[in-house]
Each structure stands twice: as C-alpha cells, then as structure tokens.
A tleap script that builds the chain and sets N, CA, C and O, in Angstrom:
source leaprc.protein.ff14SB
mol = sequence {
  NMET SER ILE PHE GLY SER ILE ILE GLY LYS
  ILE PHE PRO HIE THR HIE PRO ALA VAL ALA
  ASN ALA ALA ALA PRO ALA THR MET ALA PRO
  GLN ALA ALA GLN GLN VAL THR GLN ALA SER
  VAL ALA PRO VAL ASP VAL ASN ALA VAL LEU
  SER GLN MET ALA SER GLN HIE GLY GLU LYS
  LEU ASN TRP GLN THR SER ILE VAL ASP LEU
  MET LYS VAL LEU GLY LEU ASP SER SER LEU
  PRO ALA ARG LYS GLU LEU ALA ARG GLU LEU
  ASN TYR THR GLY ASP MET SER ASP SER ALA
  THR MET ASN ILE TRP LEU GLN LYS GLN VAL
  LEU SER ARG LEU ALA ALA ASN GLY GLY ARG
  VAL PRO GLU ASP LEU LEU CHIE
}
set mol.1.N position { 146.370 62.150 22.534 }
set mol.1.CA position { 147.740 61.572 22.715 }
set mol.1.C position { 148.812 62.407 22.126 }
set mol.1.O position { 148.638 63.010 21.067 }
set mol.2.N position { 149.935 62.453 22.808 }
set mol.2.CA position { 151.005 63.167 22.292 }
set mol.2.C position { 151.642 62.597 20.958 }
set mol.2.O position { 151.452 61.419 20.653 }
set mol.3.N position { 152.317 63.351 20.253 }
set mol.3.CA position { 153.003 62.874 19.037 }
set mol.3.C position { 153.948 61.782 19.380 }
set mol.3.O position { 153.953 60.737 18.729 }
set mol.4.N position { 154.725 61.981 20.350 }
set mol.4.CA position { 155.699 60.945 20.789 }
set mol.4.C position { 154.878 59.697 21.224 }
set mol.4.O position { 155.269 58.578 20.892 }
set mol.5.N position { 153.818 59.855 21.913 }
set mol.5.CA position { 152.909 58.681 22.353 }
set mol.5.C position { 152.391 57.950 21.080 }
set mol.5.O position { 152.268 56.726 21.054 }
set mol.6.N position { 152.111 58.705 20.090 }
set mol.6.CA position { 151.674 58.067 18.856 }
set mol.6.C position { 152.765 57.263 18.272 }
set mol.6.O position { 152.521 56.146 17.816 }
set mol.7.N position { 154.035 57.796 18.256 }
set mol.7.CA position { 155.116 57.094 17.698 }
set mol.7.C position { 155.322 55.804 18.471 }
set mol.7.O position { 155.484 54.772 17.819 }
set mol.8.N position { 155.331 55.760 19.832 }
set mol.8.CA position { 155.421 54.612 20.653 }
set mol.8.C position { 154.355 53.588 20.254 }
set mol.8.O position { 154.613 52.394 20.098 }
set mol.9.N position { 153.075 54.157 20.090 }
set mol.9.CA position { 152.015 53.244 19.913 }
set mol.9.C position { 152.037 52.572 18.541 }
set mol.9.O position { 151.478 51.489 18.368 }
set mol.10.N position { 152.660 53.193 17.600 }
set mol.10.CA position { 152.878 52.490 16.251 }
set mol.10.C position { 153.954 51.545 16.131 }
set mol.10.O position { 153.971 50.711 15.226 }
set mol.11.N position { 154.921 51.645 17.068 }
set mol.11.CA position { 156.148 50.727 17.013 }
set mol.11.C position { 156.019 49.556 17.985 }
set mol.11.O position { 156.272 48.405 17.628 }
set mol.12.N position { 155.616 49.873 19.229 }
set mol.12.CA position { 155.542 48.880 20.304 }
set mol.12.C position { 154.243 48.085 20.330 }
set mol.12.O position { 153.192 48.659 20.045 }
set mol.13.N position { 154.257 46.821 20.650 }
set mol.13.CA position { 152.972 46.080 20.768 }
set mol.13.C position { 152.128 46.760 21.864 }
set mol.13.O position { 152.636 47.354 22.815 }
set mol.14.N position { 150.858 46.636 21.671 }
set mol.14.CA position { 149.899 47.220 22.610 }
set mol.14.C position { 150.043 46.747 24.094 }
set mol.14.O position { 149.606 47.404 25.039 }
set mol.15.N position { 150.683 45.571 24.214 }
set mol.15.CA position { 150.818 44.993 25.627 }
set mol.15.C position { 152.148 45.423 26.221 }
set mol.15.O position { 152.426 45.036 27.356 }
set mol.16.N position { 152.949 46.154 25.580 }
set mol.16.CA position { 154.303 46.677 26.005 }
set mol.16.C position { 154.012 47.720 27.038 }
set mol.16.O position { 153.080 48.505 26.862 }
set mol.17.N position { 154.823 47.770 28.188 }
set mol.17.CA position { 154.607 48.753 29.226 }
set mol.17.C position { 154.749 50.310 28.555 }
set mol.17.O position { 154.066 51.249 28.963 }
set mol.18.N position { 155.628 50.417 27.590 }
set mol.18.CA position { 155.858 51.717 27.023 }
set mol.18.C position { 154.572 52.301 26.403 }
set mol.18.O position { 154.443 53.524 26.341 }
set mol.19.N position { 153.637 51.488 25.951 }
set mol.19.CA position { 152.442 52.004 25.374 }
set mol.19.C position { 151.480 52.418 26.465 }
set mol.19.O position { 150.763 53.406 26.304 }
set mol.20.N position { 151.443 51.697 27.563 }
set mol.20.CA position { 150.707 52.138 28.750 }
set mol.20.C position { 151.157 53.534 29.245 }
set mol.20.O position { 150.365 54.339 29.737 }
set mol.21.N position { 152.372 53.751 29.096 }
set mol.21.CA position { 153.036 55.009 29.660 }
set mol.21.C position { 153.187 56.040 28.478 }
set mol.21.O position { 154.006 56.949 28.605 }
set mol.22.N position { 152.466 55.940 27.388 }
set mol.22.CA position { 152.736 56.709 26.233 }
set mol.22.C position { 152.524 58.157 26.427 }
set mol.22.O position { 153.146 58.931 25.701 }
set mol.23.N position { 151.727 58.604 27.315 }
set mol.23.CA position { 151.573 59.938 27.515 }
set mol.23.C position { 152.719 60.616 28.445 }
set mol.23.O position { 153.000 61.814 28.412 }
set mol.24.N position { 153.282 59.725 29.212 }
set mol.24.CA position { 154.325 60.209 30.163 }
set mol.24.C position { 155.758 60.325 29.541 }
set mol.24.O position { 156.446 61.288 29.881 }
set mol.25.N position { 156.266 59.390 28.636 }
set mol.25.CA position { 157.604 59.445 28.245 }
set mol.25.C position { 158.067 60.837 27.724 }
set mol.25.O position { 159.195 61.237 28.012 }
set mol.26.N position { 157.256 61.554 26.996 }
set mol.26.CA position { 157.712 62.865 26.498 }
set mol.26.C position { 158.050 63.857 27.523 }
set mol.26.O position { 158.872 64.745 27.293 }
set mol.27.N position { 157.447 63.738 28.646 }
set mol.27.CA position { 157.739 64.691 29.807 }
set mol.27.C position { 158.765 64.095 30.730 }
set mol.27.O position { 159.313 64.804 31.574 }
set mol.28.N position { 159.047 62.798 30.600 }
set mol.28.CA position { 160.019 62.090 31.584 }
set mol.28.C position { 161.362 62.271 30.998 }
set mol.28.O position { 161.521 62.389 29.783 }
set mol.29.N position { 162.347 62.295 31.871 }
set mol.29.CA position { 163.820 62.207 31.375 }
set mol.29.C position { 163.902 60.728 30.856 }
set mol.29.O position { 163.216 59.845 31.369 }
set mol.30.N position { 164.746 60.499 29.846 }
set mol.30.CA position { 164.914 59.155 29.293 }
set mol.30.C position { 165.300 58.117 30.411 }
set mol.30.O position { 164.950 56.947 30.258 }
set mol.31.N position { 165.988 58.488 31.501 }
set mol.31.CA position { 166.329 57.591 32.503 }
set mol.31.C position { 165.178 57.167 33.277 }
set mol.31.O position { 165.101 56.000 33.659 }
set mol.32.N position { 164.237 58.057 33.550 }
set mol.32.CA position { 163.045 57.688 34.286 }
set mol.32.C position { 162.201 56.778 33.436 }
set mol.32.O position { 161.643 55.813 33.957 }
set mol.33.N position { 162.077 57.045 32.118 }
set mol.33.CA position { 161.264 56.162 31.300 }
set mol.33.C position { 161.876 54.834 31.288 }
set mol.33.O position { 161.123 53.860 31.281 }
set mol.34.N position { 163.156 54.665 31.285 }
set mol.34.CA position { 163.876 53.340 31.300 }
set mol.34.C position { 163.524 52.608 32.579 }
set mol.34.O position { 163.305 51.397 32.540 }
set mol.35.N position { 163.462 53.288 33.705 }
set mol.35.CA position { 163.170 52.607 34.939 }
set mol.35.C position { 161.787 52.135 34.862 }
set mol.35.O position { 161.537 51.053 35.393 }
set mol.36.N position { 160.839 52.796 34.273 }
set mol.36.CA position { 159.515 52.338 34.155 }
set mol.36.C position { 159.342 51.132 33.421 }
set mol.36.O position { 158.435 50.375 33.766 }
set mol.37.N position { 160.124 50.818 32.397 }
set mol.37.CA position { 159.950 49.746 31.449 }
set mol.37.C position { 161.083 48.631 31.734 }
set mol.37.O position { 161.328 47.801 30.858 }
set mol.38.N position { 161.704 48.619 32.845 }
set mol.38.CA position { 162.693 47.582 33.067 }
set mol.38.C position { 162.185 46.266 33.503 }
set mol.38.O position { 162.938 45.393 33.935 }
set mol.39.N position { 160.869 46.118 33.386 }
set mol.39.CA position { 160.215 44.843 33.774 }
set mol.39.C position { 160.739 43.770 32.679 }
set mol.39.O position { 161.321 44.141 31.660 }
set mol.40.N position { 160.502 42.513 32.951 }
set mol.40.CA position { 160.984 41.487 32.147 }
set mol.40.C position { 160.265 41.414 30.875 }
set mol.40.O position { 159.589 40.416 30.626 }
set mol.41.N position { 160.354 42.396 30.040 }
set mol.41.CA position { 159.706 42.439 28.712 }
set mol.41.C position { 160.755 42.391 27.674 }
set mol.41.O position { 161.800 43.030 27.788 }
set mol.42.N position { 160.480 41.628 26.650 }
set mol.42.CA position { 161.465 41.491 25.562 }
set mol.42.C position { 161.564 42.824 24.858 }
set mol.42.O position { 160.528 43.420 24.562 }
set mol.43.N position { 162.790 43.341 24.562 }
set mol.43.CA position { 162.930 44.622 23.912 }
set mol.43.C position { 162.270 44.413 22.485 }
set mol.43.O position { 162.172 43.331 21.907 }
set mol.44.N position { 161.840 45.632 22.029 }
set mol.44.CA position { 161.283 45.666 20.690 }
set mol.44.C position { 162.339 46.107 19.664 }
set mol.44.O position { 162.986 47.141 19.825 }
set mol.45.N position { 162.489 45.327 18.648 }
set mol.45.CA position { 163.445 45.640 17.621 }
set mol.45.C position { 163.043 46.740 16.737 }
set mol.45.O position { 162.485 46.534 15.660 }
set mol.46.N position { 163.320 47.891 17.182 }
set mol.46.CA position { 162.836 49.161 16.400 }
set mol.46.C position { 163.255 49.099 14.941 }
set mol.46.O position { 162.481 49.460 14.056 }
set mol.47.N position { 164.548 48.615 14.669 }
set mol.47.CA position { 165.090 48.583 13.262 }
set mol.47.C position { 164.176 47.622 12.393 }
set mol.47.O position { 163.838 47.892 11.240 }
set mol.48.N position { 163.836 46.542 13.031 }
set mol.48.CA position { 163.091 45.545 12.201 }
set mol.48.C position { 161.716 46.002 11.962 }
set mol.48.O position { 161.216 45.843 10.848 }
set mol.49.N position { 161.011 46.604 12.995 }
set mol.49.CA position { 159.767 47.097 12.924 }
set mol.49.C position { 159.650 48.223 11.789 }
set mol.49.O position { 158.817 48.142 10.886 }
set mol.50.N position { 160.530 49.247 11.913 }
set mol.50.CA position { 160.470 50.376 10.996 }
set mol.50.C position { 160.910 49.972 9.597 }
set mol.50.O position { 160.359 50.495 8.627 }
set mol.51.N position { 161.862 49.080 9.443 }
set mol.51.CA position { 162.369 48.567 8.171 }
set mol.51.C position { 161.159 47.894 7.449 }
set mol.51.O position { 160.878 48.167 6.282 }
set mol.52.N position { 160.464 47.009 8.195 }
set mol.52.CA position { 159.306 46.313 7.582 }
set mol.52.C position { 158.239 47.264 7.201 }
set mol.52.O position { 157.658 47.109 6.127 }
set mol.53.N position { 157.925 48.273 8.029 }
set mol.53.CA position { 157.000 49.300 7.604 }
set mol.53.C position { 157.321 50.108 6.377 }
set mol.53.O position { 156.494 50.406 5.515 }
set mol.54.N position { 158.663 50.456 6.373 }
set mol.54.CA position { 159.194 51.235 5.235 }
set mol.54.C position { 159.181 50.406 3.980 }
set mol.54.O position { 159.047 50.972 2.895 }
set mol.55.N position { 159.307 49.149 4.055 }
set mol.55.CA position { 159.289 48.249 2.817 }
set mol.55.C position { 157.869 48.244 2.224 }
set mol.55.O position { 157.699 48.069 1.017 }
set mol.56.N position { 156.879 48.434 3.057 }
set mol.56.CA position { 155.447 48.496 2.544 }
set mol.56.C position { 154.956 49.823 2.179 }
set mol.56.O position { 153.783 50.020 1.859 }
set mol.57.N position { 155.893 50.777 2.228 }
set mol.57.CA position { 155.454 52.203 1.927 }
set mol.57.C position { 155.683 52.419 0.451 }
set mol.57.O position { 156.570 51.841 -0.178 }
set mol.58.N position { 154.873 53.243 -0.041 }
set mol.58.CA position { 154.858 53.550 -1.515 }
set mol.58.C position { 156.176 54.249 -2.026 }
set mol.58.O position { 156.605 54.029 -3.159 }
set mol.59.N position { 156.775 55.071 -1.172 }
set mol.59.CA position { 158.021 55.754 -1.552 }
set mol.59.C position { 159.225 55.361 -0.794 }
set mol.59.O position { 159.091 54.860 0.322 }
set mol.60.N position { 160.404 55.552 -1.320 }
set mol.60.CA position { 161.684 55.167 -0.531 }
set mol.60.C position { 161.894 56.182 0.514 }
set mol.60.O position { 162.067 57.366 0.224 }
set mol.61.N position { 161.881 55.714 1.810 }
set mol.61.CA position { 162.095 56.553 2.965 }
set mol.61.C position { 163.262 56.112 3.771 }
set mol.61.O position { 163.475 54.921 3.998 }
set mol.62.N position { 164.046 57.117 4.220 }
set mol.62.CA position { 165.210 56.846 5.028 }
set mol.62.C position { 164.939 57.203 6.483 }
set mol.62.O position { 165.437 58.221 6.964 }
set mol.63.N position { 164.171 56.398 7.189 }
set mol.63.CA position { 163.780 56.697 8.599 }
set mol.63.C position { 164.998 56.715 9.518 }
set mol.63.O position { 164.932 57.306 10.596 }
set mol.64.N position { 166.054 56.117 9.146 }
set mol.64.CA position { 167.229 56.047 10.031 }
set mol.64.C position { 167.891 57.364 10.193 }
set mol.64.O position { 168.605 57.554 11.177 }
set mol.65.N position { 167.710 58.285 9.307 }
set mol.65.CA position { 168.463 59.609 9.434 }
set mol.65.C position { 167.507 60.826 9.220 }
set mol.65.O position { 167.924 61.982 9.295 }
set mol.66.N position { 166.210 60.514 8.951 }
set mol.66.CA position { 165.202 61.639 8.778 }
set mol.66.C position { 164.049 61.478 9.558 }
set mol.66.O position { 163.366 60.459 9.453 }
set mol.67.N position { 163.725 62.524 10.448 }
set mol.67.CA position { 162.579 62.445 11.255 }
set mol.67.C position { 161.330 62.599 10.424 }
set mol.67.O position { 160.288 62.040 10.765 }
set mol.68.N position { 161.412 63.351 9.331 }
set mol.68.CA position { 160.278 63.456 8.382 }
set mol.68.C position { 159.913 62.029 7.855 }
set mol.68.O position { 158.762 61.595 7.903 }
set mol.69.N position { 160.967 61.336 7.353 }
set mol.69.CA position { 160.661 59.958 6.813 }
set mol.69.C position { 160.301 59.033 7.887 }
set mol.69.O position { 159.504 58.132 7.628 }
set mol.70.N position { 160.796 59.147 9.071 }
set mol.70.CA position { 160.309 58.298 10.170 }
set mol.70.C position { 158.892 58.484 10.508 }
set mol.70.O position { 158.160 57.540 10.808 }
set mol.71.N position { 158.479 59.815 10.452 }
set mol.71.CA position { 157.132 60.050 10.705 }
set mol.71.C position { 156.097 59.521 9.578 }
set mol.71.O position { 154.991 59.041 9.825 }
set mol.72.N position { 156.644 59.692 8.338 }
set mol.72.CA position { 155.902 59.182 7.216 }
set mol.72.C position { 155.742 57.681 7.211 }
set mol.72.O position { 154.696 57.147 6.842 }
set mol.73.N position { 156.822 56.995 7.638 }
set mol.73.CA position { 156.721 55.442 7.744 }
set mol.73.C position { 155.586 55.024 8.768 }
set mol.73.O position { 154.872 54.030 8.641 }
set mol.74.N position { 155.538 55.903 9.759 }
set mol.74.CA position { 154.511 55.600 10.723 }
set mol.74.C position { 153.191 56.074 10.460 }
set mol.74.O position { 152.297 55.783 11.254 }
set mol.75.N position { 152.931 56.823 9.371 }
set mol.75.CA position { 151.695 57.243 8.939 }
set mol.75.C position { 151.247 58.487 9.766 }
set mol.75.O position { 150.053 58.765 9.878 }
set mol.76.N position { 152.233 59.224 10.339 }
set mol.76.CA position { 151.965 60.393 11.079 }
set mol.76.C position { 152.252 61.670 10.249 }
set mol.76.O position { 153.016 61.672 9.284 }
set mol.77.N position { 151.584 62.750 10.699 }
set mol.77.CA position { 151.746 64.041 10.077 }
set mol.77.C position { 153.275 64.449 10.273 }
set mol.77.O position { 153.786 64.507 11.392 }
set mol.78.N position { 153.938 64.718 9.134 }
set mol.78.CA position { 155.422 65.076 9.254 }
set mol.78.C position { 155.580 66.565 8.902 }
set mol.78.O position { 156.702 67.002 8.644 }
set mol.79.N position { 154.529 67.331 8.884 }
set mol.79.CA position { 154.684 68.717 8.473 }
set mol.79.C position { 155.571 69.531 9.569 }
set mol.79.O position { 155.813 69.074 10.686 }
set mol.80.N position { 155.984 70.690 9.143 }
set mol.80.CA position { 156.752 71.459 10.150 }
set mol.80.C position { 156.085 71.789 11.384 }
set mol.80.O position { 156.713 71.725 12.441 }
set mol.81.N position { 154.690 72.186 11.350 }
set mol.81.CA position { 153.963 72.400 12.602 }
set mol.81.C position { 153.890 71.182 13.492 }
set mol.81.O position { 153.899 71.292 14.718 }
set mol.82.N position { 153.815 70.008 12.862 }
set mol.82.CA position { 153.798 68.692 13.750 }
set mol.82.C position { 155.126 68.451 14.291 }
set mol.82.O position { 155.238 68.047 15.448 }
set mol.83.N position { 156.197 68.672 13.515 }
set mol.83.CA position { 157.631 68.601 14.065 }
set mol.83.C position { 157.916 69.518 15.134 }
set mol.83.O position { 158.596 69.155 16.094 }
set mol.84.N position { 157.399 70.799 15.032 }
set mol.84.CA position { 157.600 71.802 16.103 }
set mol.84.C position { 156.812 71.327 17.329 }
set mol.84.O position { 157.308 71.495 18.443 }
set mol.85.N position { 155.621 70.748 17.191 }
set mol.85.CA position { 154.813 70.217 18.317 }
set mol.85.C position { 155.680 69.108 19.058 }
set mol.85.O position { 155.858 69.077 20.276 }
set mol.86.N position { 156.149 68.276 18.212 }
set mol.86.CA position { 156.965 67.131 18.773 }
set mol.86.C position { 158.230 67.737 19.487 }
set mol.86.O position { 158.638 67.212 20.523 }
set mol.87.N position { 158.809 68.754 18.985 }
set mol.87.CA position { 159.985 69.390 19.575 }
set mol.87.C position { 159.592 69.948 20.941 }
set mol.87.O position { 160.324 69.808 21.921 }
set mol.88.N position { 158.427 70.580 20.982 }
set mol.88.CA position { 157.950 71.108 22.257 }
set mol.88.C position { 157.747 70.057 23.313 }
set mol.88.O position { 158.103 70.234 24.478 }
set mol.89.N position { 157.149 68.926 22.871 }
set mol.89.CA position { 156.911 67.753 23.694 }
set mol.89.C position { 158.133 67.220 24.309 }
set mol.89.O position { 158.156 66.779 25.458 }
set mol.90.N position { 159.243 67.271 23.452 }
set mol.90.CA position { 160.482 66.635 23.920 }
set mol.90.C position { 161.431 67.578 24.523 }
set mol.90.O position { 162.568 67.210 24.821 }
set mol.91.N position { 160.987 68.865 24.730 }
set mol.91.CA position { 161.670 69.961 25.479 }
set mol.91.C position { 162.833 70.466 24.603 }
set mol.91.O position { 163.931 70.656 25.126 }
set mol.92.N position { 162.649 70.674 23.388 }
set mol.92.CA position { 163.677 71.212 22.503 }
set mol.92.C position { 163.886 72.656 22.870 }
set mol.92.O position { 162.885 73.366 22.961 }
set mol.93.N position { 165.121 73.187 23.098 }
set mol.93.CA position { 165.382 74.537 23.509 }
set mol.93.C position { 166.010 75.425 22.458 }
set mol.93.O position { 166.255 76.614 22.660 }
set mol.94.N position { 166.257 74.789 21.325 }
set mol.94.CA position { 166.887 75.507 20.186 }
set mol.94.C position { 165.932 76.347 19.330 }
set mol.94.O position { 164.736 76.415 19.612 }
set mol.95.N position { 166.444 76.954 18.334 }
set mol.95.CA position { 165.678 77.886 17.494 }
set mol.95.C position { 164.797 76.980 16.567 }
set mol.95.O position { 165.335 76.250 15.735 }
set mol.96.N position { 163.462 77.034 16.715 }
set mol.96.CA position { 162.561 76.262 15.937 }
set mol.96.C position { 162.543 76.663 14.454 }
set mol.96.O position { 162.150 75.891 13.580 }
set mol.97.N position { 162.990 77.917 14.210 }
set mol.97.CA position { 162.933 78.381 12.795 }
set mol.97.C position { 164.176 77.767 12.045 }
set mol.97.O position { 164.234 77.821 10.816 }
set mol.98.N position { 165.117 77.216 12.759 }
set mol.98.CA position { 166.253 76.472 12.069 }
set mol.98.C position { 165.853 74.968 12.060 }
set mol.98.O position { 166.266 74.146 12.878 }
set mol.99.N position { 164.986 74.705 11.019 }
set mol.99.CA position { 164.359 73.362 10.944 }
set mol.99.C position { 165.340 72.243 10.778 }
set mol.99.O position { 165.093 71.130 11.242 }
set mol.100.N position { 166.467 72.510 10.118 }
set mol.100.CA position { 167.453 71.435 9.830 }
set mol.100.C position { 168.090 71.025 11.187 }
set mol.100.O position { 168.199 69.828 11.453 }
set mol.101.N position { 168.490 71.927 12.002 }
set mol.101.CA position { 169.021 71.601 13.273 }
set mol.101.C position { 167.961 70.974 14.189 }
set mol.101.O position { 168.287 70.049 14.933 }
set mol.102.N position { 166.833 71.395 14.168 }
set mol.102.CA position { 165.706 70.851 14.990 }
set mol.102.C position { 165.443 69.449 14.488 }
set mol.102.O position { 165.261 68.554 15.314 }
set mol.103.N position { 165.412 69.211 13.272 }
set mol.103.CA position { 165.095 67.879 12.713 }
set mol.103.C position { 166.225 66.907 13.156 }
set mol.103.O position { 165.929 65.806 13.621 }
set mol.104.N position { 167.462 67.287 13.022 }
set mol.104.CA position { 168.554 66.405 13.489 }
set mol.104.C position { 168.365 66.058 14.923 }
set mol.104.O position { 168.466 64.890 15.299 }
set mol.105.N position { 168.086 67.069 15.760 }
set mol.105.CA position { 167.894 66.832 17.222 }
set mol.105.C position { 166.729 65.882 17.396 }
set mol.105.O position { 166.817 64.888 18.117 }
set mol.106.N position { 165.623 66.209 16.716 }
set mol.106.CA position { 164.434 65.316 16.930 }
set mol.106.C position { 164.722 63.869 16.571 }
set mol.106.O position { 164.292 62.964 17.285 }
set mol.107.N position { 165.439 63.630 15.484 }
set mol.107.CA position { 165.781 62.231 15.045 }
set mol.107.C position { 166.523 61.558 16.169 }
set mol.107.O position { 166.155 60.450 16.557 }
set mol.108.N position { 167.485 62.137 16.674 }
set mol.108.CA position { 168.296 61.549 17.771 }
set mol.108.C position { 167.471 61.331 19.047 }
set mol.108.O position { 167.597 60.304 19.715 }
set mol.109.N position { 166.603 62.343 19.380 }
set mol.109.CA position { 165.885 62.254 20.621 }
set mol.109.C position { 164.732 61.178 20.485 }
set mol.109.O position { 164.445 60.468 21.449 }
set mol.110.N position { 164.155 61.082 19.415 }
set mol.110.CA position { 163.111 60.068 19.238 }
set mol.110.C position { 163.698 58.688 19.341 }
set mol.110.O position { 163.141 57.840 20.039 }
set mol.111.N position { 164.835 58.420 18.654 }
set mol.111.CA position { 165.475 57.081 18.672 }
set mol.111.C position { 166.016 56.861 20.066 }
set mol.111.O position { 165.870 55.753 20.583 }
set mol.112.N position { 166.626 57.830 20.708 }
set mol.112.CA position { 167.121 57.617 22.073 }
set mol.112.C position { 165.907 57.314 23.041 }
set mol.112.O position { 166.035 56.468 23.927 }
set mol.113.N position { 164.825 57.957 22.877 }
set mol.113.CA position { 163.694 57.699 23.830 }
set mol.113.C position { 162.941 56.408 23.473 }
set mol.113.O position { 162.278 55.835 24.337 }
set mol.114.N position { 163.026 55.959 22.273 }
set mol.114.CA position { 162.538 54.626 21.905 }
set mol.114.C position { 163.362 53.637 22.636 }
set mol.114.O position { 162.831 52.732 23.280 }
set mol.115.N position { 164.711 53.791 22.550 }
set mol.115.CA position { 165.636 52.856 23.257 }
set mol.115.C position { 165.393 52.934 24.771 }
set mol.115.O position { 165.492 51.908 25.445 }
set mol.116.N position { 165.088 54.077 25.312 }
set mol.116.CA position { 165.014 54.201 26.781 }
set mol.116.C position { 163.701 53.598 27.258 }
set mol.116.O position { 163.528 53.340 28.449 }
set mol.117.N position { 162.742 53.364 26.297 }
set mol.117.CA position { 161.422 52.844 26.643 }
set mol.117.C position { 161.390 51.313 26.311 }
set mol.117.O position { 160.314 50.716 26.340 }
set mol.118.N position { 162.466 50.722 26.020 }
set mol.118.CA position { 162.484 49.286 25.764 }
set mol.118.C position { 162.565 48.872 24.286 }
set mol.118.O position { 162.249 47.754 23.878 }
set mol.119.N position { 163.012 49.868 23.532 }
set mol.119.CA position { 163.240 49.527 22.110 }
set mol.119.C position { 164.744 49.198 21.932 }
set mol.119.O position { 165.617 49.761 22.593 }
set mol.120.N position { 164.982 48.291 21.037 }
set mol.120.CA position { 166.411 48.010 20.719 }
set mol.120.C position { 166.611 48.701 19.410 }
set mol.120.O position { 166.015 48.394 18.377 }
set mol.121.N position { 167.577 49.749 19.537 }
set mol.121.CA position { 167.902 50.574 18.378 }
set mol.121.C position { 169.429 50.329 18.114 }
set mol.121.O position { 170.204 50.197 19.061 }
set mol.122.N position { 169.815 50.274 16.901 }
set mol.122.CA position { 171.222 50.065 16.551 }
set mol.122.C position { 172.061 51.175 17.056 }
set mol.122.O position { 171.698 52.340 16.895 }
set mol.123.N position { 173.135 50.882 17.644 }
set mol.123.CA position { 173.974 51.815 18.355 }
set mol.123.C position { 174.462 53.040 17.403 }
set mol.123.O position { 174.636 54.162 17.878 }
set mol.124.N position { 174.654 52.774 16.138 }
set mol.124.CA position { 175.071 53.781 15.232 }
set mol.124.C position { 173.990 54.790 14.952 }
set mol.124.O position { 174.297 55.876 14.459 }
set mol.125.N position { 172.745 54.493 15.240 }
set mol.125.CA position { 171.608 55.456 15.086 }
set mol.125.C position { 171.426 56.313 16.266 }
set mol.125.O position { 170.624 57.246 16.253 }
set mol.126.N position { 172.152 56.019 17.288 }
set mol.126.CA position { 171.885 56.825 18.567 }
set mol.126.C position { 172.947 57.847 18.737 }
set mol.126.O position { 172.935 58.577 19.728 }
set mol.127.N position { 173.852 57.939 17.839 }
set mol.127.CA position { 175.000 58.950 17.970 }
set mol.127.C position { 175.135 59.914 16.772 }
set mol.127.O position { 176.020 60.770 16.764 }
savepdb mol mol.pdb
quit
C-alpha cells in the first residue's frame, strides 16, 4: 500500500469509500478523488481524529503544521526517505533536497487530499 494509502487507512473508518480507493488517490487529481467519494457518506472529522490520536501519543506533536508530526501521530515512518517517497506518490516536482520546502508542500497536499477524499479539514489548515 502507498504511504498516502496508509494515511487514509489510519484516519478513515474501514467502511469509508476512501479506504477502498486508498491505492488510487495518490495518483488521482484531488477533484477526481472527490468525485469518487461523493456518495452519501458522512465526512470524517480529520481534526478530531488526529487530535485524539495526538493526545494519546507520548510526545507533544503539532500535526497541524508538520508533516513529520502528522506521520508520527499516525505511527508511520516519518524519515526523510519516507517523506521523499510520499512526495513522489503525490507528484512533487520541486527539489527534494530542499526538505523544508518539500515538507510544507507535503503537509498542504496531504490535508487537501484528505479533504478531497471525504475528510473535514479546518479551512485554515488548507491554506
């Protein structure tokens, strides 16, 4: 399973359409993923799910602004090679040796794609 698929699988209930399509969203445009999940499924409150998971984590993590912390909250590998792999999955075209810029892009892309797949993400985290 892709890294983004693993992210979806950790946040969304297993019965959610986004989980069934977990392999596809990373290669789909966000608009296409949104069309896939527009069925009458209640949106997943991403903020609530991740905040709950973070509260149970041993260290203080700021998943709202850090892709590393978001991945740690989910129990995923947050190493630079893992983030580079996620960047490739999400079609990052920037310089992967500029990890700060890549991380900012990844954070916004992951949250935007969670929203496109039926997640309710606070508007201020999408911009």
